[in-house]
C-alpha positions as CSV (number, residue, x, y, z in Angstrom):
1,M,0.0,0.0,0.0
2,V,2.8,2.4,1.0
3,T,4.8,1.5,-2.2
4,R,1.7,2.1,-4.3
5,E,1.1,5.5,-2.7
6,L,4.8,6.5,-3.3
7,D,4.5,5.5,-6.9
8,K,1.3,7.5,-7.3
9,N,3.0,10.6,-5.7
10,R,6.0,10.1,-7.9
11,N,4.0,9.9,-11.1
12,S,1.9,12.9,-10.0
13,A,5.1,15.0,-9.4
14,F,6.5,13.9,-12.7
15,A,3.3,14.9,-14.5
16,V,3.5,18.4,-12.9
17,F,7.2,18.7,-13.9
18,R,6.3,17.6,-17.4
19,D,3.6,20.3,-17.7
20,Y,5.9,23.1,-16.5
21,Y,8.6,21.9,-18.8
22,A,6.2,21.9,-21.7
23,L,5.4,25.6,-21.0
24,T,9.0,26.5,-21.8
25,K,8.7,25.1,-25.4
26,P,11.9,23.0,-24.9
27,G,12.3,22.2,-28.6
28,V,12.3,25.9,-29.6
29,V,14.6,26.8,-26.7
30,Q,17.1,24.1,-27.6
31,L,17.4,25.4,-31.1
32,L,17.8,29.0,-29.9
33,V,20.5,28.0,-27.4
34,F,22.3,25.9,-30.1
35,T,22.6,28.9,-32.4
36,A,23.7,31.0,-29.4
37,I,26.5,28.5,-28.6
38,V,27.6,28.5,-32.3
39,G,27.8,32.3,-32.0
40,M,30.0,32.0,-29.0
41,F,32.4,29.6,-30.8
42,L,32.5,31.8,-34.0
43,A,33.4,34.8,-31.8
44,S,36.4,32.9,-30.4
45,P,39.6,32.2,-32.4
46,R,40.0,29.0,-30.5
47,M,37.8,27.5,-27.8
48,A,35.0,29.6,-26.5
49,P,35.7,30.8,-22.9
50,L,34.2,28.3,-20.5
51,G,32.5,30.9,-18.4
52,A,30.7,32.6,-21.3
53,L,29.8,29.2,-22.7
54,I,28.2,27.9,-19.5
55,F,26.6,31.0,-18.0
56,G,25.8,32.5,-21.4
57,S,24.0,29.4,-22.5
58,L,22.2,29.1,-19.2
59,G,21.1,32.8,-19.1
60,I,20.0,32.9,-22.7
61,G,18.1,29.6,-22.3
62,L,16.3,30.7,-19.1
63,A,15.3,34.0,-20.7
64,A,14.0,32.2,-23.8
65,A,12.1,29.8,-21.6
66,S,10.6,32.7,-19.7
67,G,9.4,34.2,-23.0
68,A,7.9,30.9,-24.0
69,V,5.9,30.7,-20.8
70,V,4.7,34.3,-21.2
71,N,3.6,33.4,-24.7
72,H,1.5,30.5,-23.3
73,I,-0.1,32.8,-20.7
74,L,-1.1,35.5,-23.2
75,D,-2.3,33.0,-25.8
76,I,-4.4,30.8,-23.4
77,R,-7.7,31.9,-25.0
78,L,-6.4,31.4,-28.5
79,D,-4.8,28.0,-27.6
80,A,-8.2,26.9,-26.3
81,K,-9.7,27.4,-29.7
82,M,-7.2,25.5,-31.8
83,A,-7.1,21.7,-32.1
84,R,-3.3,21.4,-31.9
85,T,-3.0,23.6,-28.7
86,K,-6.1,23.1,-26.7
87,S,-4.6,20.2,-24.7
88,R,-1.6,22.3,-23.6
89,P,-1.2,22.6,-19.8
90,M,-2.9,26.0,-19.4
91,P,-6.0,25.8,-21.7
92,S,-6.6,22.3,-20.3
93,G,-6.5,23.7,-16.8
94,R,-3.6,21.6,-15.5
95,I,-1.6,24.8,-14.7
96,K,-3.2,27.9,-13.2
97,E,-2.4,31.3,-14.7
98,K,-1.0,32.8,-11.5
99,N,1.4,29.8,-11.2
100,A,2.5,30.2,-14.8
101,I,3.1,33.9,-14.2
102,A,5.3,33.2,-11.2
103,F,7.2,30.6,-13.2
104,A,7.8,33.0,-16.0
105,V,9.0,35.8,-13.7
106,L,11.3,33.3,-11.9
107,L,12.9,32.1,-15.1
108,G,13.3,35.6,-16.5
109,L,14.9,37.0,-13.4
110,L,17.3,34.0,-13.1
111,G,18.2,34.3,-16.7
112,I,18.9,38.0,-16.8
113,S,20.7,37.9,-13.4
114,V,23.0,35.1,-14.6
115,L,23.9,37.3,-17.7
116,V,24.4,40.5,-15.6
117,F,26.6,38.9,-12.9
118,F,28.5,36.2,-14.8
119,V,28.6,37.3,-18.5
120,N,28.2,41.0,-19.3
121,T,25.6,43.8,-19.2
122,L,25.4,44.2,-23.0
123,T,24.3,40.5,-23.4
124,A,21.8,40.9,-20.6
125,I,20.3,44.1,-22.2
126,L,20.0,42.5,-25.6
127,T,18.5,39.3,-24.2
128,F,16.0,41.3,-22.2
129,A,15.1,43.3,-25.3
130,S,14.5,40.1,-27.3
131,L,12.4,38.6,-24.5
132,I,10.2,41.7,-24.5
133,G,10.1,41.6,-28.3
134,Y,8.8,38.1,-28.4
135,A,6.7,37.8,-25.3
136,I,5.1,41.3,-25.5
137,I,5.5,43.0,-28.8
138,Y,5.0,39.9,-31.0
139,T,2.5,38.0,-28.9
140,V,0.3,40.9,-27.7
141,Y,0.4,43.1,-30.7
142,L,1.9,41.9,-34.0
143,K,0.5,38.4,-33.9
144,R,-3.0,39.8,-33.8
145,A,-2.5,42.9,-35.9
146,T,-0.9,42.1,-39.2
147,P,-0.2,39.1,-41.6
148,Q,3.4,40.3,-41.6
149,N,3.6,39.5,-37.9
150,I,6.2,36.8,-38.2
151,V,8.4,38.9,-40.5
152,I,8.5,41.8,-38.1
153,G,8.5,39.7,-34.9
154,G,11.2,37.4,-36.3
155,A,13.9,39.8,-35.0
156,A,13.4,38.4,-31.5
157,G,13.9,34.8,-32.6
158,A,16.9,35.8,-34.7
159,A,18.8,37.3,-31.7
160,P,20.5,34.2,-30.1
161,P,23.7,33.9,-32.3
162,L,24.2,37.7,-31.8
163,L,23.7,37.1,-28.0
164,G,26.2,34.3,-28.1
165,W,28.7,36.5,-29.9
166,T,28.3,39.4,-27.4
167,A,28.6,37.0,-24.5
168,V,32.2,36.4,-25.6
169,T,33.2,39.7,-27.1
170,D,31.0,42.2,-25.2
171,Q,30.4,44.0,-28.5
172,V,28.2,43.8,-31.6
173,E,30.2,43.1,-34.8
174,S,29.4,42.6,-38.4
175,F,29.7,38.8,-38.5
176,A,27.3,38.6,-35.6
177,L,24.8,40.7,-37.5
178,I,25.1,38.4,-40.5
179,L,24.2,35.5,-38.3
180,F,21.2,37.5,-37.0
181,L,20.2,38.2,-40.6
182,I,20.3,34.5,-41.6
183,I,17.8,33.5,-39.0
184,F,15.7,36.6,-39.6
185,T,15.4,35.7,-43.2
186,W,14.8,32.0,-42.4
187,T,11.9,32.6,-40.0
188,P,9.1,33.6,-42.5
189,P,9.4,30.5,-44.8
190,H,9.8,28.3,-41.8
191,F,6.8,29.6,-40.0
192,W,4.5,30.2,-43.0
193,A,5.0,26.5,-43.9
194,L,3.5,25.6,-40.5
195,A,0.8,28.2,-40.9
196,L,-0.3,26.6,-44.1
197,A,-0.7,23.3,-42.4
198,R,-2.6,24.9,-39.5
199,K,-4.6,27.3,-41.5
200,E,-8.0,26.1,-40.2
201,D,-6.8,26.5,-36.6
202,Y,-5.6,30.1,-37.2
203,T,-8.9,30.9,-39.0
204,K,-10.9,29.6,-36.0
205,A,-8.8,31.5,-33.6
206,G,-9.0,34.8,-35.6
207,I,-5.2,35.2,-36.0
208,P,-4.3,37.0,-39.2
209,M,-1.6,34.7,-40.4
210,L,-0.7,35.1,-44.1
211,P,-2.6,32.0,-45.3
212,V,-5.7,33.2,-43.5
213,T,-5.7,36.8,-44.8
214,H,-4.2,36.3,-48.3
215,G,-4.8,32.6,-49.1
216,S,-2.5,29.6,-49.5
217,K,-1.5,30.4,-53.1
218,L,0.2,33.8,-52.2
219,T,1.7,32.3,-49.0
220,K,3.4,29.6,-51.1
221,S,4.8,32.2,-53.4
222,F,6.1,34.2,-50.4
223,I,7.7,31.1,-49.0
224,L,9.5,30.6,-52.4
225,Y,10.6,34.2,-52.6
226,Y,12.0,34.2,-49.0
227,T,13.7,30.9,-49.6
228,M,15.5,32.3,-52.6
229,L,16.5,35.3,-50.5
230,L,17.7,33.0,-47.7
231,L,19.9,31.2,-50.1
232,I,21.6,34.4,-51.0
233,V,21.8,35.7,-47.4
234,S,23.3,32.3,-46.2
235,L,26.3,32.9,-48.6
236,L,27.2,36.1,-46.9
237,P,29.6,34.5,-44.3
238,F,31.7,33.2,-47.3
239,L,31.3,36.3,-49.4
240,T,32.5,38.6,-46.6
241,G,35.5,36.3,-45.9
242,N,34.2,35.2,-42.5
243,S,33.8,31.5,-43.5
244,G,35.5,29.3,-46.0
245,F,35.0,26.7,-48.7
246,L,33.5,24.0,-46.5
247,Y,30.7,26.4,-45.3
248,L,30.1,27.5,-48.9
249,C,29.5,23.9,-50.0
250,G,27.3,23.1,-47.1
251,A,25.2,26.3,-47.4
252,S,24.8,25.8,-51.1
253,F,23.7,22.2,-50.7
254,L,21.3,22.9,-47.8
255,G,19.9,26.0,-49.6
256,G,19.3,23.9,-52.7
257,G,17.4,21.4,-50.6
258,F,15.2,24.2,-49.0
259,L,14.6,25.6,-52.5
260,Y,13.5,22.1,-53.7
261,Y,10.9,21.9,-50.9
262,A,9.7,25.4,-51.5
263,L,9.3,24.7,-55.3
264,R,7.5,21.5,-54.6
265,L,5.2,23.2,-52.1
266,K,4.4,25.9,-54.7
267,F,3.9,23.8,-57.8
268,A,3.5,20.1,-57.0
269,E,0.5,20.4,-54.7
270,T,1.5,17.1,-52.9
271,S,-0.2,16.0,-49.7
272,G,1.7,17.1,-46.5
273,A,4.2,19.2,-48.5
274,S,3.8,22.1,-46.0
275,M,4.8,20.1,-43.0
276,K,7.6,18.5,-44.9
277,T,8.9,21.9,-45.7
278,F,8.5,23.0,-42.1
279,S,10.4,19.9,-40.9
280,Y,13.2,20.5,-43.4
281,S,13.5,24.1,-42.3
282,I,14.4,23.1,-38.8
283,S,17.0,20.5,-40.0
284,Y,18.3,23.2,-42.4
285,L,19.0,25.7,-39.7
286,M,20.7,23.2,-37.4
287,A,22.9,21.9,-40.2
288,L,23.7,25.3,-41.6
289,F,25.0,26.5,-38.2
290,T,26.9,23.2,-37.8
291,F,28.7,23.9,-41.1
292,L,29.6,27.3,-39.7
293,L,31.1,25.7,-36.7
294,L,33.0,23.0,-38.6
295,D,34.3,25.5,-41.1
296,H,35.5,27.7,-38.2
297,Y,37.6,24.8,-36.7
298,I,38.7,22.9,-39.8
299,P,41.0,25.3,-41.8
300,A,42.2,22.4,-43.9
301,F,39.1,22.7,-45.9
302,W,39.6,26.3,-46.7
303,P,41.1,27.2,-50.1
304,E,44.7,28.5,-50.1
């Protein structure tokens, strides 16, 4: 009887932990922290400083998680209307709003404090600005105000490699801005592909995503245009002399793959093409930043 009660309490505690963990959007946060870490390594001639690597990743990750929780809080009514989100911890009632608010504040304070005391003030300020940009400006205003919401609001999600760079150098430099520009350009085709697949949900919730306001046909064209622009922007590290031949090959191959998915989405009309494009876009970004990292540390691949 005692063992059974202990198992029940343990399972209950794990369920609560799982719900709070889900509020932080761990998949998104992991991708953001990964690009931030790449920014740290690219800012370092050799190994990234251990302090910046540990505390920078921790602070940026905690702040990003705080923004994700705030997004859940502000979108609770919208989430309750959409099939893919109505079972989330808050609209389902498993986590109370006041508890989520306290959790978001705790994560945010911890994240910014870590950056202020163990990294540098510039990174803390930029991280706080991106937190406000995503959690407040995008979620409260842009998301509900314009079909270009993800284009304008994408700046917050594009910040992590810049934050990683400043965590090491304590200054904003041109290569860091190129890394920011790559993710900024990547965000619209990435998110619009998901919006196409979830068009009915966004329509039901009254969110003016591009497929809802301007239709699927125009959205597919925009995805194709932004993918072509991304292919060009992704070559900037090589064209500016910041990366070498290995990165050029990787970026060209990956960009060609993204363009293939965008073209198929636009012209082939195959079932599930939007979600396949969305899935590829995630793999694309991770692989692209991996090539940046490899190129940075494997000079043997660079042309003489």
